[in-house]
N, C-alpha and C positions, 0 to 999 in steps of 0.2 A: 504494500500500500504506500502511495506517495502523497506527501502533503507539501504545501507551500507555507512558509512561515515568514513573518516580517517583524520589525521592531517599531512599526508605526502604531502607537498606543494613545490615541486621543482621550481615552478614558483615564489616563494617569496625568497628574499635574506636573510630575518631574520626569526627567529623561536620564537614562544611564549612558555613560561614556564608555565606548568599547576600547578606548586607548588606555585610560587610567583606572577605570572601574568606579569613578565617582558617579553617584546615582541621585544627586539632589539638585541638578540644574533645572530651573523652570522650563517647561516644554516650549515656551515662546522664544527662548534664546536659541541662537544659531550656532553657538560654540560652547564647549564645556566650561563651566565656571571654575574648575580646578586646573586643567591643563591647557585650556584655550583651543583644543583640537576642534575643528569644525565638525558639526554633526552631518551625517548623510544617512539616508535610509538604507537599511540592509535587508536583503532577502535571502532565504535559505530553502533548499530542497531537502525535505526530510523523508527518509524511507523507514518503514517499519516492517519487521519480519518476525515470524513466529517459529521457524524451524530451529529448535534449540540445538540440534546437533551441529549446526553451522555457526553458532554464536562464537565459540572459542577460536576457530580458524579466522573468522572475520576480525575479532579483537586483536589477534596476533598480527594480522595484516595491517590493521590501523597502527599498531605499536611500531611498525617499521617506518612510518611517516615517509613513504615514497613519493617523490615529486617527479612528474613527467608530463609533457604537454598533452599526451593522450589519456591522462587520468584525471578524473574529478576526485581529487584526494579529500577525504573527510576531514573536517576541522574538529569534529567531536563524534564519539561513539559511546553509547551507554545502554545499559539494560534497565528497564523499568517495568515492573509488573509482568515479568516474563516475556517482554517484548524488547527486541534489540532495535535501537534507533541509530541511524547514521545521518550526519548533517554535513551538507556541502553548500558553499556559497552559490547563489543562484543569480544569473544575469539575464534571465529571460529565454534561456535555451528551450528548445522543444525536445520531445522524446521521439525516438525512432518508431515507437509503437503507433504513433499518429500518422506515419507515412505509408501511403499505399504503394504497391508494386505496379509496374516495374520502374526501375531507375535507369537513367541513361547509362550506357556502358562506361563512359568516363567516370561518372560519379560512383558507379558500382565498384570499379577497379580501385579507385582512390579510397573508397570506404574499406575495401579489403586490405589494402596496404596499411592504412592507419590502424585498423584493429589488430592486424598481425604484428605490427611494430610495437604496439603497446603490450600485447600479450607476451611477446618475446622478452620485452623489458622485465615484466613480472616474473617470467620463468627464470631469467638470469639471476633474480634476487630471491629465489626460493618460494615464490607464490604460485601455488597450483590451483587452477580454477576447475570448477565442475563443468561449466559451459559458459558460452556467451550467447545471449539472445537479444532481441530488439529492445527489451526493457532495460538492458544494460548500456544503452547508447544515448548520450545527450548530444543534441545537434544544435550548433550555434547558428547565428544569422548568416554566416559565410559558409555553412555546411561543414565546418570543422566538427569532428566527432571526438568525444571523450568517453572512456569507459566509466561506468557509474554503478554503484550498488552491486558490487560483484558477488557472485556465488563462489566463495573461497573454500576449497577442499582442505588445503593445508598451507601454512606459511612458516618459514624458518628464516632466521636472520642470516644464516650462512648456508648456502646450498644452491643447487641448480635443478630445475625440473627438466628431466630429459626422458627419452625413450617412450615407453608405453604410457607414462603418466601424462603425456601431452595429447594422447589420442582423443579423449572425450571433448576437450575444448576445440581441437583442430576440426573434428567432424562437425561440431556445432557451428563453427565459423563458416565452413563450406556450405552447410545447409542454409544458414541465414542469407548468405550471398546468392545462392541459387534461387531462392524464393523471390529475390528482387531482379532476377535476369528476365529480359524480354523473351517472349515465346519465339521470336525470330532469331534470337541470339543462341541458337541451338548448340553451336560448337562451344561457346562459353559455358552454357549450362551443363553440357556433357563433361567438361573439365571439372567443374565444381561438384557434379554428382559423383565423379570418380574419386575426388578428394573426400567427399562425404562418406563414401563406401570403403575407405581405407587405402586408396591408391597413393596417398602421400604420407610419409612417415613422421614428419615433424613440422612444427610451425614455421621454422626458418625456410624450409623447402617450399612450403605453400607460398610464403612471401615472394620468393624468387620466381616461382611459377606465375604468380599474378603479375609481377613486374615484367616478365618476358612477354606477356600478352598485351601489355598496355598499348604499344604503338600500333598493333594490328586492330584491336577491338575498340579502343577509346574513341577514335574519330567517327565510328559508325553510329548513325542515329536512325531511329525508327519513328514513324508517325504515331501520334498519341491515340492509339486505338484500344488500349487495354487498361483496366484497373482491377486490382485484387487486394483484399484486405481481410484480416481476421483479428478479432478483438475479444478479450475475455469478458467484457461487459462490466457492469457495476456491482454485481452481487456474488459472482462466482470467483473462486480462487484458482480454478483450473480451466484451461481452454481445451475442450475435447474436440473442437472443430479442426478441419484440415482442408487444404485446397491445393490445386496444382494445375499447370498447363504445360503442354508439350507439343512440339511440331512433329507429327508422325511422318510426313513426307512433304514433297513440294506441293502436293495437292490437298493436304489435310492437316488440321490441327485439332487437338482435344483439350477441353476445359472441364475441370471437375471440382465439385464442392461436396464435402462430407461433414456430417454432424454426428459425432460419436456418442455412444451411450454406455454406461457401465461404471463410471467413476474412475478414480486414479488407477493407472496401469491397466485400464480396460478400454474406456471410451476413446481416449486419445490414441491408444494403440490400434483400435479398430479403424478409426478414421484415417490414420497414417497408412495402415496396410491397404485400405481400400484405394486411396489415391495413388499410392506407389504401384500397386499391382495392376490396376486398370490402365495406367499409363504405360507400364512396361509391356503388358500383354498386347495392348493395342499397337504399340510400335512393332512388336514381332509380327503380328498378323498383317499390318499394313505393309511391311517389307515384302510380303508376297503379292502386293498390288492386286487385291481382289477386284474383280470387275462386276459392275452392276450394283444397283442400290440394295438388293437383297443380300448381296455378299457383304456390303458395308454394315448393314444392320446385324448380320451374323457376327461380324468382327466385334461390334459393340456388345452384343449379347455374350459372346465368349469371354470378353474382358470382364464383364460384370460377374459372370459365373465363377471365373477364376478368383476374383477378389472375394466374392461371397464364401466360397468353399475354403479359401485360405484362412479367413477370419473365423469360420466355424471350427476348423481344425485347431487354430490357436486358442480359441475359447475352450474347447474340450480339453486341450493339454493343460491349460491354466486352471481349469475348473471354474470358469467365470461365465457370465451371461453377456459378454461384450457384443456389441453390434453397432451399426451406423446407418444413418440415412445417406442417400447418395443421389446427386443429380449431375448430369454432364451433358455436354453437347459436342458432337464431332462435326466440324465445319468442313465441307467438301467443296473444293474449287470455288470457295467464297460465294457460292450461290444457293447452297442447300445445307440445312443443318439436321442432324439426327440427334434429337434430345431424348434422354432416357432418365427415369427416376425410380427410386424405391424409397418409401417413407414420405416425410413431409418437407424435405428440402425442395425448393421450387425453382422453376425456370419461367422467365417472362420474356416477352418481346415488346420492345418499344418501336412503334412505326408511326410516322406522321404525328409524333407527339402524344400518341395514345398507348398506354401500357396494357398488354394482354397477358393473362396467365396462360401458359402453355401446358404445364404439367398438372396432374391431378394428385392430391394428397391421398396417401394410403393410411387413413386415420378413421377412428370411430366417428368423430364429429362430421367428417366429410360424407361418410356413409349415411349419417342421420340427415344431412342436408339433401342428399340425393333422394332419400325416401320421403322428403317433405316434412320431417318431424321438427326441424329447426331451420332458421334462416342462416345465410352465410354470415351475417353480422353476429347472430347469437353464437355461432360456432367459434368465433374468435375468443369469446369470454366464457365458454362452457367449461365447467369443472373437470370434464374428461377430455379436454382438448389435447392432452399430452399422450393419450393412448393411441399407439400405432398398431395397425393391422399387418404391416409388412415392413421388415427391415433387412439390411444386408448382414449376413453372418449368424442369424439366429436359427436358420434351418438350411438344409442343402437345396441347391438348384432352385433359387428364388425366382418368382415371376417378376418380370421387368416390364414396366410401362414404357413404350417407345412412341415418339412423335416425329413426324417428318415435317420440317418447316422450310418453306420456300423463302429464301433470303433476298433482300434487295439492298442496294447501296444506301448507306446511312442508317440501316437498322441497327438497333442496339439490343443485345441479349443480356439480361440480368439473371444470374443464378445466385441463390442465397439460402442460408439456413433459416430455421424458424425464429432465430434470434433477431432477424431483421423484420420479416413480414408479420411476426407476432406482436411487434412493438410499433410498427409504422404502417399506417393505412396505405392501401395500393395507390390511392389518389395522391398521397403525399410523396410516395416513392416516385410516382410519375412526375410530380412537380419538380422534385430535386433533379431528376435525370434531364428534364427540359431546361432547367436553370443552369446547370453546370455541364458544359459539353465536353470538358476534359475528363475522361473516365477516372483518372487518379483523384481529381478533386471531388468528383461525384461520389466516389467510393468513401472518401473521408466524411463527406457531408451525410451520407446515408448511415454510417456508423454513429455519427453524432446525433442524428435523428433517433436512432435506436436507444441511445443513452437518454435522450430527453423523454422517450416513451416509457422509460423505466429501467432499461438495461438489465433485465432479470436473467438473461441467458447470454451465452457466447454469440457473437455476431460475425458471420463470415459471408462474404459476397464477392462476386466477380462480374465485371462488365466487359463485354466484347463488342466492339463496333465493326460493322461490315464495311469494307472499303467500297 
């Protein structure tokens, strides 16, 4: 949990001096009555964490007082009521969690170099990290990035983190960067995916590999056709959603959104497996260049079934009830889309400024609407709105709903988890999409609207514009 704190206290008659500690200067004065130091407002970013097993490593990291341009070094760390608080000065930076994908190649590669350089500095000083994710990145006005509120595994005053101890954070950096790669940057994404899967052995090598690709990939720009974003929401501690996009071939691209169920080490595992498997299997099938629309639909069905059965096998092995909803669209030759879904993650089409829902929810309330027992509006607030009749991974050989969509230039496809459509009315989503033509900005505004609606669930969405 993050908080902003400041020392602007109009409720107090006096003001404390941060230089000398004198705390009895009248608030109307512009300088300290004791040392004459001019007053200035101070702001701080405060993080709070509850994972007690990580308290001691973080406190040990703080005691090292490391200073580096790529680190937002805490000025104070303390434990109060079984919560660890970390305090860093705040100058109006943003959080990377508020940025939608994709990033321009140049910025993506620059981001990678900065993260790797900062992590290498920590490793050289004995600080081992569990991972780095978007929540650990503070972004300045000039896009300078600093590591913040780190998940520290261990910290020693003398030592060096080497070998296998680097692997978890290395893989997490590669995954973070891959998610921000454009679907058209398939060579760059393939390199990052290989690093994510263990193809690179240490952080220094990853840094050199990123640098070696800078001249080739940084100048390449893509039109602003895509937006993707996932957010934990305002009440959940765990984000069980997942999403991904991949270029299958010169003629086709695949876009996927998944909403996992089952809690820690279940829901997020199911959604991750779903996205990863459906993309991998679809690439393998597309490599065979199936001809005819029936063959493309079979490709998509096989990919769904492979993801479904892998999740089912994993759930059986773990003894859990993990599962996920899933919605995807395979865009073929930029003029036809094959959309498929299981559960209540939805697909929409915006054409001529009007938003149309394409998919059909596999839920109890949807069945009640179809039978005329309740209205669509009543379904949104029904106490059983969370009961699903069909999900990926809960039984073998799942039935898939598939829709063929004729696409026109300028169409925009929106796919999302119920964390968006459950908090934001369709007409409001339509208004946001019409107001913000840049898909990245529209993605951020849709997430913000879900927060304003209550933010009771994870929010994940993807916007695809047809050229």
